[in-house]
C-alpha positions in Angstrom: 1.0 31.4 -2.3 -1.6 29.0 -1.1 -1.7 25.1 -1.2 -4.7 23.5 -3.4 -4.8 19.6 -3.2 -6.8 18.3 -6.1 -7.9 14.9 -6.4 -8.7 13.3 -10.0 -7.8 17.0 -11.7 -6.4 14.6 -14.7 -9.1 14.0 -16.7 -11.8 16.2 -19.5 -12.8 18.3 -16.0 -9.8 18.1 -13.6 -7.1 19.2 -16.5 -9.5 22.5 -16.9 -10.0 23.4 -13.2 -6.0 22.7 -12.4 -5.1 25.0 -15.3 -7.6 28.1 -13.9 -6.5 27.4 -10.4 -2.9 27.4 -11.1 -3.1 30.8 -11.8 -4.0 31.8 -8.1 -2.9 28.9 -6.5 0.1 25.9 -6.1 -1.9 23.3 -7.3 -1.1 19.5 -6.2 -2.7 16.8 -8.4 -3.3 13.8 -6.5 -4.7 11.2 -9.0 -4.6 7.4 -9.4 -0.7 7.3 -10.7 0.6 9.1 -7.1 -1.7 7.8 -4.6 -5.0 4.8 -3.7 -7.4 7.7 -2.8 -9.3 4.8 -1.4 -6.6 3.3 1.2 -6.6 5.3 4.7 -2.7 4.9 4.9 -2.2 6.0 1.4 -4.3 9.4 1.6 -2.5 10.3 5.1 0.7 9.5 3.9 0.3 11.5 0.6 -1.5 14.8 2.6 1.6 14.7 5.6 4.2 14.4 3.4 2.3 17.4 1.4 2.2 19.4 4.8 -0.3 22.4 5.2 -3.1 22.9 3.1 -5.2 26.0 1.7 -8.3 23.5 0.3 -9.0 20.6 -1.4 -11.0 20.0 -5.0 -12.1 16.5 -5.0 -12.8 15.5 -8.8 -12.2 11.8 -8.0 -15.5 9.9 -9.4 -17.1 7.9 -12.0 -19.8 5.9 -13.1 -19.2 1.8 -14.1 -22.0 -0.8 -15.0 -26.0 0.1 -16.6 -28.7 -0.9 -15.1 -29.3 -1.8 -11.5 -30.2 -5.3 -12.2 -27.2 -5.1 -15.0 -24.0 -4.0 -12.3 -22.7 -6.6 -9.6 -22.4 -6.3 -6.2 -19.3 -6.2 -6.8 -19.1 -3.0 -9.5 -21.4 -1.5 -7.0 -18.9 -1.1 -4.5 -16.0 -0.1 -6.5 -18.0 2.7 -7.4 -19.0 3.8 -3.4 -15.4 3.2 -2.7 -14.1 5.7 -6.2 -17.2 8.2 -5.4 -17.6 8.8 -1.4 -14.7 6.9 0.1 -12.3 8.7 -2.1 -13.8 12.0 -0.7 -14.2 10.8 2.8 -10.7 10.0 3.5 -9.7 13.1 1.5 -12.1 15.5 3.5 -10.3 13.9 6.8 -6.7 14.0 5.9 
């Protein structure tokens, strides 16, 4: 059976995606409890431990804050890390 790595597959959407894909694939879910997806070393180790994969389904993401005026630089940086850095690191791994 082909292996898919699914990042962030523990929320409402993710749970449903994993349920459907697990019919046809071996799904390995990497969530916040298993790996820090914003850490290059942590992501690389997780993917090295998994070995060969068929594909990646990246579902990590989220939004915190309000308007641009209300959003601090720290909050913005955290959102960039969660929404873009995680995708980059997982795809590269």
